[in-house]
N, C-alpha and C positions, 0 to 999 in steps of 0.2 A: 565229749555230749557235742549234738548239734541241734536244731531249732530250725523247725518245718515249718513254711511258712506256705503255708495250702490251706490253713484254715483249720476249726474245731471242729466234733462232731463225725467224722466218719468212718468212727468206727465202733465195737461194743461200748455198751458204755457201762457193763457191768464191770464193779469191781470183785478183783479177787479175793479180798481185806471184805470182803463183804458177801457171803455166796447168796445166794434165792435174791437178786437183785439181779435179774430179767435185761434187754433188751427191751427197748418201749418208741414209740412215736415223741415227736412232741412230745403233744398232745395229755400222754401218758405220762412224759416226762413232767409239762408244767403243774401237772394236776399232782405229782407228788411233792415238788416245790412248796404247797402248801396245805404237806397231811401234815400236821403235829405230835403225832404217835410216833412217823419214821421221823422226824429229828428230833425227837424227847432220846427216842434208840441211840441217832448217832449221837449226843452230850454224852449220852451210860456209856458206851462202848471207849465214847476218846479221853470217859473218866475213870473208867475198867485198864486200858493199856492203851496208853497214845503211843506208843513208838511200835502195835503191833496196827494199830490204827492207821498209821500211817505207812508200813512198813509194808511194800506191795500193793497201796492203793493204781488204783488206776486213776491217770493225769486226769485235772479235768478237758484237757486238752487230748483224746484217747483216739489213737485212730493217727497221731504225729511218725512221723518217717523215723524218727529219734527213738520211738520205742521208749519213751520214760515209762511207762505201764509199770516196771520193775525199780524209778529210780529210789532212792536210800535218802529220807530228812536227812534235813539237818539236824536236825534233835538228833537222829540215830545216830551211834557211833559215829560218835565226835573223837577221838585216838587217831582213828585212823582217814575218813573221808573218804568222799569218792575217789575212784581210781587208784586208792590207796592211800595220798599222800594227808601228810598228816597240818589240820590245819594251823592257820597261824595263833602264835599266840594275842590275846587282847582281842580279831579281829572278832568273832562277835557276843563274846560273854558279857558285855557287857549290856546287852541291843533284852529287854522285855521275849520270853521265848514263843510268851504267842504273837508275836506279832512278825517273826523270825521265820515258824507258821505258816499265818496268814500273806508274810509274801510273798515267803515259794510258793504256794496253793496259787495264790494270782499271777506270778509272774511265770511259774512252772518252770520256773529251775531256781536251784542254790546260788550264792552267790561265789564262786569264782574269780573275778576277774578284779586288778587295780585299773582303775584309769586307762595307765599305760600300756598293760597288755592288752588293754581291752581294748587298743589302737592299732598293738600292734597286730596284733591278732586280722581285726579291722581291717588291716594294709592303710595307715590315715597315715599325716602327720598330729600329733598331741594336739597342737595348734586347732587342725581343722574341728574336732574333736569335739571339743569345747568349745567351736564358734557352734557344733551344733545341738550338742548337752544343750547351757545356758541360752542356745534357742528353747528346746524342748522347757526348759520351767526348771529343768533341774539344778539342783546348788554340787557348788565348787563340793567334792569329798577330799580332795588331797591322794594323798595315794595308798588307799583305805581301800584293802579289796570287798563291793561291793555289788558289783558290775555280776550282771550273766552269761550267757550264751545269745542270748537275745540283743541286750544290748551292743553284742559283738554284730550279728546278723545289723543294725537296723544304720547302723555304721555304715556296713558295708555294702547298703539296699542305696543309702544318700548319696556315697563317695564314689558308686555304682553308675544312676547316673548320669553324672556331673561330668563320667570319664567316657559317660557314653555320646555325650552332646544331648540327649535329653534336656539338663534345666543347665544354669545358669551357678555356677557357691555359692551369688548371691541366691537368688532363687531356692538355691536344694537349701538353705537357710530360711528363709521366709518360710517354705514348708512347713521347715519345723517347728519356728518359731508358731504361727497362725495352728498347729492342729497342734502343740504343744496347749494352747492356750484355751483354746474350743474346752479338749478334752479335761484341762482340769479344773476351769469350773462344772465340766460333766460330774467328773471324784467328788468333786464335794459335794452338790446340791445333792447325790448318790448318798450320799455314809451321814450330811447333813441333815438331808428330810427320808428320802427313800431305808435306808436300809435300820434311822431311826423306828420304824415307826413300826418296820421289821421284826424285826427283833424283841416285842417283848417280849416277856421271859413263857415259855408256855404254860409249866404248870407254878406254885408258888417254893417262893425259896430256891428257884435255880437264874442264875444272874445273866444278868449280857452276854457278858463275855464268855460264857457257857456255852450258850447258845449260835455269838458270833459265826463262827469255825465250822460248823455244818455246814448253817445256813450261808453261809459265802459256799461253798461246795458247790452244794444244789444250785444256789442261783448264778453264778460268772455262767456256765456254758451258755445259756438262754439270751444273761444280757449282751453276752458277746454277737451274737448270731443277730441282735437285736440289734442293737447297734450302728453293723455292717451292714443290715437293713437300710437306716435309716439313712445313712450318709451314703448310699449309694443311688437312694433315688432323690434325696437333694441335691445328688450328684450330679441323674439327669435330667432335669431340674431344671438349674442353673444353667446346664449344659444349651437345654436348647433355651433356654432366653437367650445366651451370650450369639449362637450360630443366626439368628435370628438379625441382628444388626446390617447395618445396613454397607456399612465399610471397618476395614479393621482400625479404624480410627474411636471407629461409636464402639467398638468390643468392650474400651477400655476406659474415655470416656465417656458418661453412655446421658440423651437424654432419661427425665425422668425425676414423679414429681413427689420429693422430700415430705413426711409430716414430722411431728417431734404434739407426740398427747403429753399433758405438765395439772400434776393433783396443784391446786391450787391450796394454799397455806401448810404446806409440809410441811415446813417448818419446825410448826409450832403448836403443830399435833406431837410430831419428838419431844415435846414439849410434858405434854397434856400425857400421855399415851405409855404405858407400858409395852415393856421390850416386845415382851411375847406379841402386845394387842398392834404392836408397828408393826410387827416380822408378817402376821399377817391376814393386815392390808396390804403392802407390798404385797402381798404373793398373790394375794387375790387378785388386783391390782394386774399383777402384771399374769396370770392369769388369761387373765377375764380380756384383752387388751390380742396376748400376740394367737386366741382362738378366734378373737374378730379381724385378725389382721388376716392371718390363714386363710381361711374360707369366706373371706371375699377375694382375695386373690394378690394380697399383696405381699411382704418382707417385712416382718419385724427381724432391724436391722441391731438392735438392742435393748436391750432395758437398765437404765440408771437410778431405781428406786422409785420414787416420786414422777418419773418420765420417762416416756418409752418414743426410740424410736423408727419410724418405716419407712419402703417404699413404698412405689408402682410406678410402674411401667407405663399407664393409664389415670387421664386425671382425673376421668368421672367413676373408679375403683378408687381412688388413695378418697373425694371427696368420701364413697360415702362409707368410706373405714372410721371419718373421724365423724361425722356423722351419728354410724351406731354406737359409739364409742362412748361417746355425749350422752347419747340416749341410753346408753342402757345401763352409764353410773349414776346419771340420773334417778334412774327406780333405783337405786338399791342405796340404802337410809345411810351406812356405815361408810360410803361413801362421801368424802368430799369433793367440790366440783371438777370438773377439769375444763379446761382450751388449749385448743390447740390452730398450731402455725403450720398454715403449710407453703414452699414458693417451689416451681418445677421450672426445670433451665439442664444445663449441663452438669453431670454430678462424676466425680475420681471413685471409683473404686478400687481398695485395695483389703486382700485377707479377709475378706468380708464387712468392712465399711467402710463409708458414704466422707468425700471430703467435697471440699470447693462453700465457694459464693453461695450457694442456696443454698446449702447445708446450715450454712451461716443464717441465711436470711428467716430460715421457718421459723430456728431457734429462739432467737429478734421477736422476730411473729407473735410464737407462746407468746410470751412476753409480755406481751405492751395487750394480747387479746382478754380481750371481757370472759366476765367468769361463764362458765356451760357455751361458750360461745368456738367457731370457726376463722379464726383469721386468713384470710390468701394473699400473695403478691399477683399483681398486674401481668405474667405468663401466666400464671397456672387461668388466672382468667378468662383472657383473653381464648386458652387450650380447652375450658368449656366451654368457653363458646362456639367456637371453631368444630367445638365435636360434637358441639347440637346439646351439652347437656344443659345448659345454661342459656337465654336469652341474653343479649343486648344489655337490656334496660327489660324497668317492665311494663314502660310504654311502648315497645317492643314489642313485649310482649300482648303484649291488649290485641294490637295494631292485628299483627298476624292472628288472632283469636277472633277479627272481625273480620277478616277477611275469609278465614275461612267458616266462619259463618250463614257471609254470606252468598257464597261458592255449596256452601251443601259440605262439606268436608271439615272433618276431625282438627281440630289444631295443634298446633305443637306439642308434645309432651315431654315439656322440659324436669329437671327431675330435682334442680338446683335451681336456686337466687342467688344473688349477687351485687351488692349493694357497697358504691362506693365511699367507703370513708375518707377526714380528712390526712393529708398528704401528712408524713412524719419524720423525721431525724432520728433513725437508725445509727443507736452505736457502734462506727468500721463500716456505718453502705452506705450511708449516707442518708438523702431524704426519700419517704420510699413509699407509696399510694398503695394499706392495703383496701384490703375488701370484703367484708361483713357476707359473709357466706350459709345461705343456709337451706331446708329441703321444705321446697313447693310443696 
């Protein structure tokens, strides 16, 4: 068995086991995704003859070079198995049959290798294979036969990048870890929220379990293509930002504006609200923050329940995001107050996260900021003044307005105002002089 690396959707999506389903456009396919009549028909087909519904069915990755569209289901012909071999006793007997079928549907292949066999087939040491698997977030499984041809191919690819000198071994492990962490969160979200909402039984009396398999079968190819599209878009945007750096050193250690936005009194809310209500509030906050950050040209680094961390190359962009967040939350009666802290300076970026004194300072400023207010550090205030987004002081702004009026000219149009606050000792960072930022 081989696994093609060219992607999915290149062949005829018609299924040999489902006469009458012809190939169509992505739009036609997407329309079919929400056709509950078809979904119900799939469920009935599965219930009537689950073996026939599996045997001969076109793989969700139809068109791959391995020709798996006629592959045998793991539940079918268990004695002989694939390639005429006999399954090892106890390999899968304790697993839920539906879970096994879902696993094969999603992975596109049946369990075939132990970790040792997979590492040997990929031509890598067991030690390196274990490092890669753990980095991707997969638990140790001993020597159970639980891996597929795709696992072998993934090991072979990572090891090949190292052998070709394109990546160091440490970097390859980092690639595996960053990819695993990101996709693990995505998968959890899709199962907990997205899939749960879509698997409402189409008719009374049908269970979610009966709907899950045909629904995943319909959605999987489209979700895979969408994931690749978004990843390429994000990769292009990130690459564009990096190559604009002045020098190689700045590509890694860059000067950014870093902002934290924190919900006030969140701990008290957790004691008063039901879990479902609390979850809805957090989701609404994270969604609103993510939309505002993206819309105004910032980057959402991560969310921490009651807190979001974002970054921007431009101080004016970071300032606009902060004020928009506060204004939007203030207009929502269901949301608590918000406070924001922003700092500007050198930031180290690793695996999509940001580190350094600038990040720590932004976090500390958030903790001392008044409700529904934005505190910034001196470097951020200086950057706003330098770029003409804020006056050095209100007195200077008045003088400039008077001078412009005498000359018959328009006074400078400042977007933000800055008010110096009392110096404060900040834990771990010494004495800082924060500035209260507002909209003019």
